[in-house]
ChimeraX commands (.cxc) that place a marker at each C-alpha (Angstrom):
marker #1 position 119.05,25.15,144.91 radius 0.5
marker #1 position 121.77,25.60,146.50 radius 0.5
marker #1 position 122.80,29.31,146.53 radius 0.5
marker #1 position 125.65,31.50,148.09 radius 0.5
marker #1 position 126.40,34.89,148.89 radius 0.5
marker #1 position 129.68,37.16,147.59 radius 0.5
marker #1 position 130.03,40.34,150.26 radius 0.5
marker #1 position 127.66,40.50,153.89 radius 0.5
marker #1 position 127.57,43.95,153.42 radius 0.5
marker #1 position 123.72,45.30,153.85 radius 0.5
marker #1 position 122.41,43.66,150.85 radius 0.5
marker #1 position 124.66,40.89,151.00 radius 0.5
marker #1 position 123.58,40.14,154.23 radius 0.5
marker #1 position 119.88,40.62,153.37 radius 0.5
marker #1 position 120.03,38.03,150.51 radius 0.5
marker #1 position 121.45,35.77,153.12 radius 0.5
marker #1 position 118.80,36.10,155.54 radius 0.5
marker #1 position 116.02,36.11,152.59 radius 0.5
marker #1 position 117.31,32.43,151.35 radius 0.5
marker #1 position 117.49,31.65,154.32 radius 0.5
marker #1 position 113.71,31.95,154.85 radius 0.5
marker #1 position 112.94,30.19,151.33 radius 0.5
marker #1 position 111.70,26.61,151.25 radius 0.5
marker #1 position 113.51,23.78,148.76 radius 0.5
marker #1 position 116.48,26.48,148.91 radius 0.5
marker #1 position 119.80,25.82,150.96 radius 0.5
marker #1 position 122.59,28.28,151.91 radius 0.5
marker #1 position 125.57,26.77,151.74 radius 0.5
marker #1 position 127.66,29.89,151.99 radius 0.5
marker #1 position 128.82,33.11,152.31 radius 0.5
marker #1 position 132.38,34.99,151.76 radius 0.5
marker #1 position 133.36,38.25,152.22 radius 0.5
marker #1 position 137.44,39.63,152.09 radius 0.5
marker #1 position 136.56,41.11,155.78 radius 0.5
marker #1 position 136.45,37.46,157.46 radius 0.5
marker #1 position 134.70,38.62,160.01 radius 0.5
marker #1 position 131.23,40.28,158.33 radius 0.5
marker #1 position 131.33,36.88,156.71 radius 0.5
marker #1 position 131.53,34.81,160.30 radius 0.5
marker #1 position 128.34,37.16,161.78 radius 0.5
marker #1 position 126.11,36.70,158.59 radius 0.5
marker #1 position 127.14,32.97,158.42 radius 0.5
marker #1 position 126.52,32.48,162.40 radius 0.5
marker #1 position 122.64,34.52,161.81 radius 0.5
marker #1 position 122.19,32.55,159.41 radius 0.5
marker #1 position 123.19,28.75,160.58 radius 0.5
marker #1 position 125.77,28.78,157.21 radius 0.5
marker #1 position 129.75,28.66,156.29 radius 0.5
marker #1 position 131.70,31.73,155.98 radius 0.5
marker #1 position 134.43,31.93,153.72 radius 0.5
marker #1 position 137.29,34.92,152.66 radius 0.5
marker #1 position 137.40,34.48,148.96 radius 0.5
marker #1 position 134.80,33.60,145.92 radius 0.5
marker #1 position 138.16,30.98,145.13 radius 0.5
marker #1 position 137.42,29.44,148.86 radius 0.5
marker #1 position 134.04,29.20,148.86 radius 0.5
marker #1 position 133.56,27.69,144.78 radius 0.5
marker #1 position 136.23,24.68,146.11 radius 0.5
marker #1 position 134.71,24.15,149.54 radius 0.5
marker #1 position 131.02,23.99,148.97 radius 0.5
marker #1 position 129.01,23.37,145.57 radius 0.5
marker #1 position 126.21,25.90,145.06 radius 0.5
marker #1 position 123.99,26.31,142.11 radius 0.5
marker #1 position 123.63,29.89,142.21 radius 0.5
marker #1 position 125.22,32.77,143.66 radius 0.5
marker #1 position 124.69,36.45,145.14 radius 0.5
marker #1 position 127.44,39.08,143.90 radius 0.5
marker #1 position 126.29,41.74,146.67 radius 0.5
marker #1 position 129.66,43.40,146.66 radius 0.5
marker #1 position 130.60,46.92,146.09 radius 0.5
marker #1 position 129.13,48.27,142.18 radius 0.5
marker #1 position 133.01,48.96,140.95 radius 0.5
marker #1 position 133.69,44.81,141.44 radius 0.5
marker #1 position 130.55,43.79,139.88 radius 0.5
marker #1 position 132.47,42.91,136.69 radius 0.5
marker #1 position 135.72,41.18,137.84 radius 0.5
marker #1 position 133.39,38.92,140.22 radius 0.5
marker #1 position 130.19,38.38,138.02 radius 0.5
marker #1 position 132.59,36.86,135.22 radius 0.5
marker #1 position 134.87,34.49,137.99 radius 0.5
marker #1 position 131.64,33.20,138.62 radius 0.5
marker #1 position 130.13,32.87,135.53 radius 0.5
marker #1 position 133.80,30.78,134.23 radius 0.5
marker #1 position 133.07,28.72,137.62 radius 0.5
marker #1 position 129.51,27.57,136.01 radius 0.5
marker #1 position 127.56,29.08,138.63 radius 0.5
marker #1 position 124.28,31.38,137.96 radius 0.5
marker #1 position 124.85,34.65,138.37 radius 0.5
marker #1 position 122.06,37.13,140.54 radius 0.5
marker #1 position 123.62,40.66,140.81 radius 0.5
marker #1 position 123.03,43.82,142.76 radius 0.5
marker #1 position 122.51,47.11,141.21 radius 0.5
marker #1 position 123.82,48.87,139.37 radius 0.5
marker #1 position 125.20,46.07,137.30 radius 0.5
marker #1 position 128.33,47.87,136.18 radius 0.5
marker #1 position 129.71,51.03,136.18 radius 0.5
marker #1 position 130.83,51.08,132.87 radius 0.5
marker #1 position 128.83,49.66,129.82 radius 0.5
marker #1 position 131.32,48.01,128.41 radius 0.5
marker #1 position 131.75,46.54,131.51 radius 0.5
marker #1 position 128.23,45.71,131.51 radius 0.5
marker #1 position 128.34,44.49,128.08 radius 0.5
marker #1 position 131.62,41.57,129.01 radius 0.5
marker #1 position 129.16,40.79,132.03 radius 0.5
marker #1 position 126.54,39.72,129.91 radius 0.5
marker #1 position 128.48,38.20,127.40 radius 0.5
marker #1 position 130.87,36.25,129.48 radius 0.5
marker #1 position 127.51,34.74,131.05 radius 0.5
marker #1 position 126.49,34.04,127.65 radius 0.5
marker #1 position 129.43,31.85,126.94 radius 0.5
marker #1 position 129.97,29.97,129.85 radius 0.5
marker #1 position 125.67,29.13,129.19 radius 0.5
marker #1 position 125.15,30.87,133.14 radius 0.5
marker #1 position 121.31,32.92,133.74 radius 0.5
marker #1 position 122.79,36.29,135.21 radius 0.5
marker #1 position 119.75,38.88,137.02 radius 0.5
marker #1 position 120.30,41.89,138.08 radius 0.5
marker #1 position 118.55,43.27,141.52 radius 0.5
marker #1 position 116.43,46.33,140.36 radius 0.5
marker #1 position 114.02,46.11,143.07 radius 0.5
marker #1 position 111.97,48.31,142.96 radius 0.5
marker #1 position 109.85,46.37,139.86 radius 0.5
marker #1 position 108.75,43.86,142.39 radius 0.5
marker #1 position 108.00,46.52,145.40 radius 0.5
marker #1 position 103.96,46.09,144.96 radius 0.5
marker #1 position 102.34,49.48,145.37 radius 0.5
marker #1 position 104.85,49.91,142.39 radius 0.5
marker #1 position 103.65,46.46,140.04 radius 0.5
marker #1 position 100.09,47.74,141.18 radius 0.5
marker #1 position 101.05,51.68,140.13 radius 0.5
marker #1 position 102.54,49.83,136.44 radius 0.5
marker #1 position 99.09,47.78,136.08 radius 0.5
marker #1 position 97.19,50.20,136.70 radius 0.5
marker #1 position 98.57,52.53,133.51 radius 0.5
marker #1 position 99.24,49.58,131.64 radius 0.5
marker #1 position 95.66,49.39,131.60 radius 0.5
marker #1 position 94.70,52.51,130.25 radius 0.5
marker #1 position 93.09,53.51,133.80 radius 0.5
marker #1 position 94.56,57.36,134.08 radius 0.5
marker #1 position 94.79,57.51,130.37 radius 0.5
marker #1 position 97.86,58.41,128.21 radius 0.5
marker #1 position 100.78,59.60,130.73 radius 0.5
marker #1 position 101.99,63.19,130.59 radius 0.5
marker #1 position 104.06,64.17,133.60 radius 0.5
marker #1 position 105.81,61.47,136.31 radius 0.5
marker #1 position 107.41,63.24,139.09 radius 0.5
marker #1 position 109.74,60.34,141.81 radius 0.5
marker #1 position 111.91,60.78,144.37 radius 0.5
marker #1 position 113.97,58.98,146.36 radius 0.5
marker #1 position 115.95,60.04,149.45 radius 0.5
marker #1 position 117.66,58.42,152.51 radius 0.5
marker #1 position 120.97,59.39,155.05 radius 0.5
marker #1 position 124.42,59.05,152.75 radius 0.5
marker #1 position 125.53,55.75,152.84 radius 0.5
marker #1 position 129.28,56.96,152.17 radius 0.5
marker #1 position 129.18,57.88,156.18 radius 0.5
marker #1 position 128.85,53.82,156.83 radius 0.5
marker #1 position 131.12,53.29,153.46 radius 0.5
marker #1 position 133.17,55.63,152.27 radius 0.5
marker #1 position 133.47,53.92,148.82 radius 0.5
marker #1 position 130.32,55.10,147.87 radius 0.5
marker #1 position 131.11,59.16,148.05 radius 0.5
marker #1 position 134.13,58.03,145.57 radius 0.5
marker #1 position 131.92,58.24,142.15 radius 0.5
marker #1 position 134.42,56.08,140.60 radius 0.5
marker #1 position 133.49,53.46,143.10 radius 0.5
marker #1 position 130.03,53.96,143.27 radius 0.5
marker #1 position 128.88,55.74,140.16 radius 0.5
marker #1 position 127.02,58.40,143.18 radius 0.5
marker #1 position 123.36,59.36,144.01 radius 0.5
marker #1 position 122.24,58.92,139.65 radius 0.5
marker #1 position 123.66,55.52,139.20 radius 0.5
marker #1 position 123.15,53.72,142.87 radius 0.5
marker #1 position 120.37,55.25,144.08 radius 0.5
marker #1 position 118.03,57.43,141.48 radius 0.5
marker #1 position 118.77,53.91,138.95 radius 0.5
marker #1 position 116.03,52.24,140.67 radius 0.5
marker #1 position 113.46,54.88,139.10 radius 0.5
marker #1 position 115.24,55.06,135.93 radius 0.5
marker #1 position 114.42,51.54,135.18 radius 0.5
marker #1 position 110.98,51.98,136.53 radius 0.5
marker #1 position 109.99,54.57,133.98 radius 0.5
marker #1 position 111.87,53.17,131.50 radius 0.5
marker #1 position 109.74,49.52,131.84 radius 0.5
marker #1 position 106.45,51.87,132.70 radius 0.5
marker #1 position 107.02,54.38,129.83 radius 0.5
marker #1 position 109.01,53.17,127.40 radius 0.5
marker #1 position 112.49,54.47,125.78 radius 0.5
marker #1 position 113.86,57.63,126.39 radius 0.5
marker #1 position 114.69,60.51,124.45 radius 0.5
marker #1 position 116.34,62.58,125.98 radius 0.5
marker #1 position 118.12,63.04,129.60 radius 0.5
marker #1 position 119.41,66.35,131.37 radius 0.5
marker #1 position 120.43,66.55,134.66 radius 0.5
marker #1 position 121.55,69.16,137.83 radius 0.5
marker #1 position 124.25,68.21,139.81 radius 0.5
marker #1 position 124.89,68.83,143.93 radius 0.5
marker #1 position 127.76,67.44,145.58 radius 0.5
marker #1 position 129.64,68.29,148.21 radius 0.5
marker #1 position 131.18,65.94,151.22 radius 0.5
marker #1 position 127.75,65.76,153.05 radius 0.5
marker #1 position 125.08,65.23,150.51 radius 0.5
marker #1 position 124.47,64.14,146.92 radius 0.5
marker #1 position 121.46,65.45,145.62 radius 0.5
marker #1 position 120.85,65.42,141.93 radius 0.5
marker #1 position 117.57,66.22,139.84 radius 0.5
marker #1 position 117.28,64.41,136.16 radius 0.5
marker #1 position 114.61,65.43,133.84 radius 0.5
marker #1 position 113.38,62.10,131.23 radius 0.5
marker #1 position 111.53,62.79,128.23 radius 0.5
marker #1 position 110.23,59.99,126.35 radius 0.5
marker #1 position 109.65,58.42,122.96 radius 0.5
marker #1 position 106.19,58.83,123.84 radius 0.5
marker #1 position 106.22,62.06,124.98 radius 0.5
marker #1 position 105.84,61.84,129.00 radius 0.5
marker #1 position 108.37,63.80,130.60 radius 0.5
marker #1 position 109.90,61.93,134.59 radius 0.5
marker #1 position 111.10,64.16,136.53 radius 0.5
marker #1 position 113.74,62.17,138.91 radius 0.5
marker #1 position 115.30,63.56,142.24 radius 0.5
marker #1 position 117.42,61.44,144.48 radius 0.5
marker #1 position 119.31,62.53,147.49 radius 0.5
marker #1 position 122.00,61.06,150.01 radius 0.5
marker #1 position 122.17,63.14,153.08 radius 0.5
marker #1 position 118.69,63.74,153.57 radius 0.5
marker #1 position 118.08,64.13,157.48 radius 0.5
marker #1 position 114.90,62.20,158.09 radius 0.5
marker #1 position 114.19,58.51,157.70 radius 0.5
marker #1 position 114.33,56.51,154.30 radius 0.5
marker #1 position 111.51,57.53,151.71 radius 0.5
marker #1 position 109.94,57.67,148.40 radius 0.5
marker #1 position 106.98,58.66,146.41 radius 0.5
marker #1 position 106.11,58.74,143.07 radius 0.5
marker #1 position 103.40,59.83,140.95 radius 0.5
marker #1 position 101.98,60.11,137.30 radius 0.5
marker #1 position 99.86,61.85,135.82 radius 0.5
marker #1 position 97.85,61.05,132.74 radius 0.5
marker #1 position 95.38,62.04,130.42 radius 0.5
marker #1 position 92.05,60.78,132.70 radius 0.5
marker #1 position 93.41,60.99,136.30 radius 0.5
marker #1 position 96.88,60.19,138.46 radius 0.5
marker #1 position 98.22,57.27,139.90 radius 0.5
marker #1 position 100.39,58.01,142.82 radius 0.5
marker #1 position 102.41,56.73,146.12 radius 0.5
marker #1 position 104.43,58.01,148.78 radius 0.5
marker #1 position 106.06,55.65,151.76 radius 0.5
marker #1 position 105.19,57.93,154.68 radius 0.5
marker #1 position 101.70,57.57,153.57 radius 0.5
marker #1 position 101.16,54.53,151.61 radius 0.5
marker #1 position 101.75,52.40,155.74 radius 0.5
marker #1 position 98.86,52.22,157.60 radius 0.5
marker #1 position 101.41,51.71,160.85 radius 0.5
marker #1 position 104.59,53.37,160.67 radius 0.5
marker #1 position 107.07,51.59,162.31 radius 0.5
marker #1 position 111.15,52.89,163.16 radius 0.5
marker #1 position 113.52,51.28,165.04 radius 0.5
marker #1 position 116.94,52.71,166.26 radius 0.5
marker #1 position 120.08,51.27,164.45 radius 0.5
marker #1 position 121.57,48.70,166.51 radius 0.5
marker #1 position 125.25,49.24,167.06 radius 0.5
marker #1 position 126.18,46.21,165.17 radius 0.5
marker #1 position 124.35,46.76,162.64 radius 0.5
marker #1 position 124.93,49.96,161.72 radius 0.5
marker #1 position 125.56,51.37,158.19 radius 0.5
marker #1 position 125.57,47.05,157.54 radius 0.5
marker #1 position 122.07,46.57,157.04 radius 0.5
marker #1 position 119.39,48.18,154.24 radius 0.5
marker #1 position 116.86,50.00,155.22 radius 0.5
marker #1 position 113.33,48.00,154.63 radius 0.5
marker #1 position 110.51,49.92,155.57 radius 0.5
marker #1 position 108.04,48.19,157.25 radius 0.5
marker #1 position 104.55,48.20,157.67 radius 0.5
marker #1 position 102.17,45.32,159.02 radius 0.5
marker #1 position 100.79,44.98,155.58 radius 0.5
marker #1 position 104.08,45.21,153.67 radius 0.5
marker #1 position 105.77,42.08,151.62 radius 0.5
marker #1 position 109.38,42.31,151.58 radius 0.5
marker #1 position 110.21,43.04,147.74 radius 0.5
marker #1 position 114.14,41.63,148.22 radius 0.5
marker #1 position 112.27,38.22,149.05 radius 0.5
marker #1 position 109.96,38.57,146.18 radius 0.5
marker #1 position 112.57,39.06,143.55 radius 0.5
marker #1 position 114.83,36.30,144.81 radius 0.5
marker #1 position 112.64,33.76,144.70 radius 0.5
marker #1 position 111.30,35.32,141.48 radius 0.5
marker #1 position 115.12,35.00,140.43 radius 0.5
marker #1 position 115.34,31.45,141.06 radius 0.5
marker #1 position 112.01,30.32,139.63 radius 0.5
marker #1 position 113.32,31.67,136.85 radius 0.5
marker #1 position 116.64,29.31,135.85 radius 0.5
marker #1 position 114.01,26.65,137.57 radius 0.5
marker #1 position 111.42,27.06,134.44 radius 0.5
marker #1 position 114.11,28.17,132.61 radius 0.5
marker #1 position 111.40,31.48,132.35 radius 0.5
marker #1 position 112.17,34.85,131.38 radius 0.5
marker #1 position 112.66,37.77,134.81 radius 0.5
marker #1 position 110.50,40.80,135.20 radius 0.5
marker #1 position 113.56,42.46,134.75 radius 0.5
marker #1 position 116.44,41.07,132.20 radius 0.5
marker #1 position 120.02,42.30,132.36 radius 0.5
marker #1 position 119.42,43.83,128.68 radius 0.5
marker #1 position 117.70,46.14,130.90 radius 0.5
marker #1 position 119.75,47.36,133.25 radius 0.5
marker #1 position 122.07,47.40,130.50 radius 0.5
marker #1 position 119.83,50.53,129.55 radius 0.5
marker #1 position 119.08,51.82,132.89 radius 0.5
marker #1 position 122.74,52.06,133.18 radius 0.5
marker #1 position 122.87,53.63,129.78 radius 0.5
marker #1 position 120.42,56.75,131.19 radius 0.5
marker #1 position 122.01,57.44,134.52 radius 0.5
marker #1 position 125.62,57.93,132.62 radius 0.5
marker #1 position 123.25,60.29,129.93 radius 0.5
marker #1 position 122.43,61.95,132.64 radius 0.5
marker #1 position 126.04,62.32,134.54 radius 0.5
marker #1 position 127.60,63.04,130.43 radius 0.5
marker #1 position 124.54,66.77,130.57 radius 0.5
marker #1 position 125.77,67.44,134.17 radius 0.5
marker #1 position 129.52,67.52,132.47 radius 0.5
marker #1 position 128.28,69.40,129.78 radius 0.5
marker #1 position 125.36,71.15,130.97 radius 0.5
marker #1 position 123.44,69.73,127.96 radius 0.5
marker #1 position 120.83,67.59,127.03 radius 0.5
marker #1 position 121.75,64.45,125.89 radius 0.5
marker #1 position 120.14,62.10,122.95 radius 0.5
marker #1 position 119.69,58.95,123.15 radius 0.5
marker link #1:1,2 radius 0.2
marker link #1:2,3 radius 0.2
marker link #1:3,4 radius 0.2
marker link #1:4,5 radius 0.2
marker link #1:5,6 radius 0.2
marker link #1:6,7 radius 0.2
marker link #1:7,8 radius 0.2
marker link #1:8,9 radius 0.2
marker link #1:9,10 radius 0.2
marker link #1:10,11 radius 0.2
marker link #1:11,12 radius 0.2
marker link #1:12,13 radius 0.2
marker link #1:13,14 radius 0.2
marker link #1:14,15 radius 0.2
marker link #1:15,16 radius 0.2
marker link #1:16,17 radius 0.2
marker link #1:17,18 radius 0.2
marker link #1:18,19 radius 0.2
marker link #1:19,20 radius 0.2
marker link #1:20,21 radius 0.2
marker link #1:21,22 radius 0.2
marker link #1:22,23 radius 0.2
marker link #1:23,24 radius 0.2
marker link #1:24,25 radius 0.2
marker link #1:25,26 radius 0.2
marker link #1:26,27 radius 0.2
marker link #1:27,28 radius 0.2
marker link #1:28,29 radius 0.2
marker link #1:29,30 radius 0.2
marker link #1:30,31 radius 0.2
marker link #1:31,32 radius 0.2
marker link #1:32,33 radius 0.2
marker link #1:33,34 radius 0.2
marker link #1:34,35 radius 0.2
marker link #1:35,36 radius 0.2
marker link #1:36,37 radius 0.2
marker link #1:37,38 radius 0.2
marker link #1:38,39 radius 0.2
marker link #1:39,40 radius 0.2
marker link #1:40,41 radius 0.2
marker link #1:41,42 radius 0.2
marker link #1:42,43 radius 0.2
marker link #1:43,44 radius 0.2
marker link #1:44,45 radius 0.2
marker link #1:45,46 radius 0.2
marker link #1:46,47 radius 0.2
marker link #1:47,48 radius 0.2
marker link #1:48,49 radius 0.2
marker link #1:49,50 radius 0.2
marker link #1:50,51 radius 0.2
marker link #1:51,52 radius 0.2
marker link #1:52,53 radius 0.2
marker link #1:53,54 radius 0.2
marker link #1:54,55 radius 0.2
marker link #1:55,56 radius 0.2
marker link #1:56,57 radius 0.2
marker link #1:57,58 radius 0.2
marker link #1:58,59 radius 0.2
marker link #1:59,60 radius 0.2
marker link #1:60,61 radius 0.2
marker link #1:61,62 radius 0.2
marker link #1:62,63 radius 0.2
marker link #1:63,64 radius 0.2
marker link #1:64,65 radius 0.2
marker link #1:65,66 radius 0.2
marker link #1:66,67 radius 0.2
marker link #1:67,68 radius 0.2
marker link #1:68,69 radius 0.2
marker link #1:69,70 radius 0.2
marker link #1:70,71 radius 0.2
marker link #1:71,72 radius 0.2
marker link #1:72,73 radius 0.2
marker link #1:73,74 radius 0.2
marker link #1:74,75 radius 0.2
marker link #1:75,76 radius 0.2
marker link #1:76,77 radius 0.2
marker link #1:77,78 radius 0.2
marker link #1:78,79 radius 0.2
marker link #1:79,80 radius 0.2
marker link #1:80,81 radius 0.2
marker link #1:81,82 radius 0.2
marker link #1:82,83 radius 0.2
marker link #1:83,84 radius 0.2
marker link #1:84,85 radius 0.2
marker link #1:85,86 radius 0.2
marker link #1:86,87 radius 0.2
marker link #1:87,88 radius 0.2
marker link #1:88,89 radius 0.2
marker link #1:89,90 radius 0.2
marker link #1:90,91 radius 0.2
marker link #1:91,92 radius 0.2
marker link #1:92,93 radius 0.2
marker link #1:93,94 radius 0.2
marker link #1:94,95 radius 0.2
marker link #1:95,96 radius 0.2
marker link #1:96,97 radius 0.2
marker link #1:97,98 radius 0.2
marker link #1:98,99 radius 0.2
marker link #1:99,100 radius 0.2
marker link #1:100,101 radius 0.2
marker link #1:101,102 radius 0.2
marker link #1:102,103 radius 0.2
marker link #1:103,104 radius 0.2
marker link #1:104,105 radius 0.2
marker link #1:105,106 radius 0.2
marker link #1:106,107 radius 0.2
marker link #1:107,108 radius 0.2
marker link #1:108,109 radius 0.2
marker link #1:109,110 radius 0.2
marker link #1:110,111 radius 0.2
marker link #1:111,112 radius 0.2
marker link #1:112,113 radius 0.2
marker link #1:113,114 radius 0.2
marker link #1:114,115 radius 0.2
marker link #1:115,116 radius 0.2
marker link #1:116,117 radius 0.2
marker link #1:117,118 radius 0.2
marker link #1:118,119 radius 0.2
marker link #1:119,120 radius 0.2
marker link #1:120,121 radius 0.2
marker link #1:121,122 radius 0.2
marker link #1:122,123 radius 0.2
marker link #1:123,124 radius 0.2
marker link #1:124,125 radius 0.2
marker link #1:125,126 radius 0.2
marker link #1:126,127 radius 0.2
marker link #1:127,128 radius 0.2
marker link #1:128,129 radius 0.2
marker link #1:129,130 radius 0.2
marker link #1:130,131 radius 0.2
marker link #1:131,132 radius 0.2
marker link #1:132,133 radius 0.2
marker link #1:133,134 radius 0.2
marker link #1:134,135 radius 0.2
marker link #1:135,136 radius 0.2
marker link #1:136,137 radius 0.2
marker link #1:137,138 radius 0.2
marker link #1:138,139 radius 0.2
marker link #1:139,140 radius 0.2
marker link #1:140,141 radius 0.2
marker link #1:141,142 radius 0.2
marker link #1:142,143 radius 0.2
marker link #1:143,144 radius 0.2
marker link #1:144,145 radius 0.2
marker link #1:145,146 radius 0.2
marker link #1:146,147 radius 0.2
marker link #1:147,148 radius 0.2
marker link #1:148,149 radius 0.2
marker link #1:149,150 radius 0.2
marker link #1:150,151 radius 0.2
marker link #1:151,152 radius 0.2
marker link #1:152,153 radius 0.2
marker link #1:153,154 radius 0.2
marker link #1:154,155 radius 0.2
marker link #1:155,156 radius 0.2
marker link #1:156,157 radius 0.2
marker link #1:157,158 radius 0.2
marker link #1:158,159 radius 0.2
marker link #1:159,160 radius 0.2
marker link #1:160,161 radius 0.2
marker link #1:161,162 radius 0.2
marker link #1:162,163 radius 0.2
marker link #1:163,164 radius 0.2
marker link #1:164,165 radius 0.2
marker link #1:165,166 radius 0.2
marker link #1:166,167 radius 0.2
marker link #1:167,168 radius 0.2
marker link #1:168,169 radius 0.2
marker link #1:169,170 radius 0.2
marker link #1:170,171 radius 0.2
marker link #1:171,172 radius 0.2
marker link #1:172,173 radius 0.2
marker link #1:173,174 radius 0.2
marker link #1:174,175 radius 0.2
marker link #1:175,176 radius 0.2
marker link #1:176,177 radius 0.2
marker link #1:177,178 radius 0.2
marker link #1:178,179 radius 0.2
marker link #1:179,180 radius 0.2
marker link #1:180,181 radius 0.2
marker link #1:181,182 radius 0.2
marker link #1:182,183 radius 0.2
marker link #1:183,184 radius 0.2
marker link #1:184,185 radius 0.2
marker link #1:185,186 radius 0.2
marker link #1:186,187 radius 0.2
marker link #1:187,188 radius 0.2
marker link #1:188,189 radius 0.2
marker link #1:189,190 radius 0.2
marker link #1:190,191 radius 0.2
marker link #1:191,192 radius 0.2
marker link #1:192,193 radius 0.2
marker link #1:193,194 radius 0.2
marker link #1:194,195 radius 0.2
marker link #1:195,196 radius 0.2
marker link #1:196,197 radius 0.2
marker link #1:197,198 radius 0.2
marker link #1:198,199 radius 0.2
marker link #1:199,200 radius 0.2
marker link #1:200,201 radius 0.2
marker link #1:201,202 radius 0.2
marker link #1:202,203 radius 0.2
marker link #1:203,204 radius 0.2
marker link #1:204,205 radius 0.2
marker link #1:205,206 radius 0.2
marker link #1:206,207 radius 0.2
marker link #1:207,208 radius 0.2
marker link #1:208,209 radius 0.2
marker link #1:209,210 radius 0.2
marker link #1:210,211 radius 0.2
marker link #1:211,212 radius 0.2
marker link #1:212,213 radius 0.2
marker link #1:213,214 radius 0.2
marker link #1:214,215 radius 0.2
marker link #1:215,216 radius 0.2
marker link #1:216,217 radius 0.2
marker link #1:217,218 radius 0.2
marker link #1:218,219 radius 0.2
marker link #1:219,220 radius 0.2
marker link #1:220,221 radius 0.2
marker link #1:221,222 radius 0.2
marker link #1:222,223 radius 0.2
marker link #1:223,224 radius 0.2
marker link #1:224,225 radius 0.2
marker link #1:225,226 radius 0.2
marker link #1:226,227 radius 0.2
marker link #1:227,228 radius 0.2
marker link #1:228,229 radius 0.2
marker link #1:229,230 radius 0.2
marker link #1:230,231 radius 0.2
marker link #1:231,232 radius 0.2
marker link #1:232,233 radius 0.2
marker link #1:233,234 radius 0.2
marker link #1:234,235 radius 0.2
marker link #1:235,236 radius 0.2
marker link #1:236,237 radius 0.2
marker link #1:237,238 radius 0.2
marker link #1:238,239 radius 0.2
marker link #1:239,240 radius 0.2
marker link #1:240,241 radius 0.2
marker link #1:241,242 radius 0.2
marker link #1:242,243 radius 0.2
marker link #1:243,244 radius 0.2
marker link #1:244,245 radius 0.2
marker link #1:245,246 radius 0.2
marker link #1:246,247 radius 0.2
marker link #1:247,248 radius 0.2
marker link #1:248,249 radius 0.2
marker link #1:249,250 radius 0.2
marker link #1:250,251 radius 0.2
marker link #1:251,252 radius 0.2
marker link #1:252,253 radius 0.2
marker link #1:253,254 radius 0.2
marker link #1:254,255 radius 0.2
marker link #1:255,256 radius 0.2
marker link #1:256,257 radius 0.2
marker link #1:257,258 radius 0.2
marker link #1:258,259 radius 0.2
marker link #1:259,260 radius 0.2
marker link #1:260,261 radius 0.2
marker link #1:261,262 radius 0.2
marker link #1:262,263 radius 0.2
marker link #1:263,264 radius 0.2
marker link #1:264,265 radius 0.2
marker link #1:265,266 radius 0.2
marker link #1:266,267 radius 0.2
marker link #1:267,268 radius 0.2
marker link #1:268,269 radius 0.2
marker link #1:269,270 radius 0.2
marker link #1:270,271 radius 0.2
marker link #1:271,272 radius 0.2
marker link #1:272,273 radius 0.2
marker link #1:273,274 radius 0.2
marker link #1:274,275 radius 0.2
marker link #1:275,276 radius 0.2
marker link #1:276,277 radius 0.2
marker link #1:277,278 radius 0.2
marker link #1:278,279 radius 0.2
marker link #1:279,280 radius 0.2
marker link #1:280,281 radius 0.2
marker link #1:281,282 radius 0.2
marker link #1:282,283 radius 0.2
marker link #1:283,284 radius 0.2
marker link #1:284,285 radius 0.2
marker link #1:285,286 radius 0.2
marker link #1:286,287 radius 0.2
marker link #1:287,288 radius 0.2
marker link #1:288,289 radius 0.2
marker link #1:289,290 radius 0.2
marker link #1:290,291 radius 0.2
marker link #1:291,292 radius 0.2
marker link #1:292,293 radius 0.2
marker link #1:293,294 radius 0.2
marker link #1:294,295 radius 0.2
marker link #1:295,296 radius 0.2
marker link #1:296,297 radius 0.2
marker link #1:297,298 radius 0.2
marker link #1:298,299 radius 0.2
marker link #1:299,300 radius 0.2
marker link #1:300,301 radius 0.2
marker link #1:301,302 radius 0.2
marker link #1:302,303 radius 0.2
marker link #1:303,304 radius 0.2
marker link #1:304,305 radius 0.2
marker link #1:305,306 radius 0.2
marker link #1:306,307 radius 0.2
marker link #1:307,308 radius 0.2
marker link #1:308,309 radius 0.2
marker link #1:309,310 radius 0.2
marker link #1:310,311 radius 0.2
marker link #1:311,312 radius 0.2
marker link #1:312,313 radius 0.2
marker link #1:313,314 radius 0.2
marker link #1:314,315 radius 0.2
marker link #1:315,316 radius 0.2
marker link #1:316,317 radius 0.2
marker link #1:317,318 radius 0.2
marker link #1:318,319 radius 0.2
marker link #1:319,320 radius 0.2
marker link #1:320,321 radius 0.2
marker link #1:321,322 radius 0.2
marker link #1:322,323 radius 0.2
marker link #1:323,324 radius 0.2
marker link #1:324,325 radius 0.2
view
């Protein structure tokens, strides 16, 4: 299977490196409107560098393309790839506006290509295991969930993250991971209430989701955290609880000083001797869904629902009221 990557920042670089390691997969090209970024990734992965999608699609043949550009550009490039007959793996969030997300799905359907969205937390081994325990009834009926996802501010390396019109802010870009996982695990959301503190140095949000099942989830996300990236989640049920914490779960923690060449361009991946890279697992799963015509663990319609909930949180913050879905 021949694949290509659009966007050679942090996520695009990680996609390219993952594809390079896969058997039965050939990375035929990477592109970025900053050609030096594409050339750097091409050098690391032994592939071709291009400055635009048009140039790449004219020069090399491929079946699938990863779209890893800034969020506000997703719709334009996903539709462009679909019209070129390429299956698409798009990083989350699917888009910033619901209408754009729905148009992306329509465009892919009309051009008979598959659209996958990278809600990678579903592929984190510890989160997958938590869901299995909950689905099996090991902790009874879930009543309350607390989840936290925090890290340094990506806007310090990429200024577009600090523009809410381009990134959606910490809720749409970061908290959406937990929003998607909670909906996958607990079912449909009934109401959303959000609070936010945002300035030049930090973007902090606390969002409460009430589910149709009666469960309540308190989700916390923070850009500007004065420490390394970390995440945690705890599900309390009628017969027990299940929890994970990225710091506690590692038998050995490894923290490296970011090299100057990679500063701000490579996504931070938790590292541990027993840690399986969830991005590799996710991308391989999506490619196998194309190979065998199977449904993926996370669909484009799931991504739309996660965006709907995230946007409801933003509406709640603006109005000071709970939003009913």
